[in-house]
C-alpha positions in Angstrom: 0.0 0.0 0.0 1.4 3.4 -0.9 2.5 5.8 1.8 0.2 8.7 2.8 2.0 11.5 4.6 0.0 14.4 6.1 1.6 17.7 7.0 0.8 19.0 10.5 -1.4 21.8 8.9 -3.5 19.0 7.3 -4.3 17.7 10.8 -5.4 21.2 11.7 -7.5 21.5 8.6 -9.3 18.2 9.3 -9.8 19.1 12.9 -11.3 22.5 11.9 -13.6 20.8 9.3 -14.7 18.2 11.9 -15.4 20.9 14.5 -17.5 22.9 12.1 -19.6 20.0 10.9 -19.8 18.4 14.4 -21.5 21.6 15.7 -24.5 20.3 13.9 -23.8 16.5 13.8 -20.9 14.6 15.1 -22.0 11.6 13.1 -21.8 13.6 9.8 -18.4 15.0 10.9 -17.1 11.5 11.6 -18.4 10.3 8.2 -16.7 13.1 6.4 -13.4 12.4 8.0 -13.8 8.8 7.1 -14.5 9.9 3.5 -11.3 11.9 3.4 -9.3 9.0 4.7 -10.8 6.7 2.0 -10.1 9.3 -0.7 -6.5 9.8 0.5 -5.9 6.0 0.0 -7.6 6.2 -3.4 -5.4 9.1 -4.4 -2.3 7.4 -3.2 -3.1 4.4 -5.4 -3.5 6.6 -8.5 -1.9 10.0 -7.7 -2.2 11.3 -11.3 -6.0 11.4 -11.0 -5.8 14.9 -9.6 -5.4 18.2 -11.5 -1.9 19.7 -11.8 -1.8 23.0 -9.9 1.7 24.3 -10.8 0.2 27.8 -10.5 0.3 27.3 -6.7 3.7 25.8 -6.8 5.5 23.2 -8.8 4.3 19.7 -8.3 1.1 20.4 -6.5 -2.0 18.4 -7.4 -5.6 18.8 -6.3 -8.7 16.8 -6.2 -12.2 17.9 -5.1 -14.0 15.9 -2.5 -17.5 17.2 -2.1 -17.2 20.9 -1.1 -13.5 20.5 -0.2 -10.3 20.3 -2.2 -7.4 18.1 -1.3 -3.9 19.5 -2.3 -1.1 17.0 -2.4 2.4 16.2 -3.8 3.3 13.0 -5.5 6.3 11.4 -3.7 8.1 8.2 -4.7 6.4 6.2 -1.9 2.9 7.6 -2.4 1.5 11.1 -1.7 2.0 13.9 0.8 -1.2 15.7 1.6 -0.4 19.4 2.1 -3.8 21.0 2.6 -7.5 20.3 2.7 -9.5 23.4 2.1 -13.2 24.3 1.5 -13.7 25.2 -2.1 -15.0 28.7 -1.2 -11.7 29.6 0.5 -9.2 31.9 -1.1 -6.5 29.4 -2.1 -3.9 32.0 -2.8 -4.3 33.4 0.7 -4.1 30.0 2.3 -0.9 29.1 0.3 0.6 32.6 0.5 0.2 35.1 -2.3 4.0 35.2 -2.7 4.1 31.7 -4.2 0.9 31.5 -6.1 -1.5 33.2 -8.5 1.2 35.3 -10.1 
């Protein structure tokens, strides 16, 4: 099975998403986190399924999952998940305007 690395900020992203959804339903929040974990495994099995996002920075890929977008890098052993953001968020702000959207 391919390796799935998650940067510390991804853990924060997922915790924030869980907290927001759990305010209404912990069951739905748990199910969404399970969906992310399942999709991370799917992406690791076929990392080229995402969209190339070199405009953010070289090598970044993204794949939508519901209302969220998973950003990741392809590494020799699998993938490195670098962010999980709501699709309505300003991606350039989250990644830093100095490295993207030039």
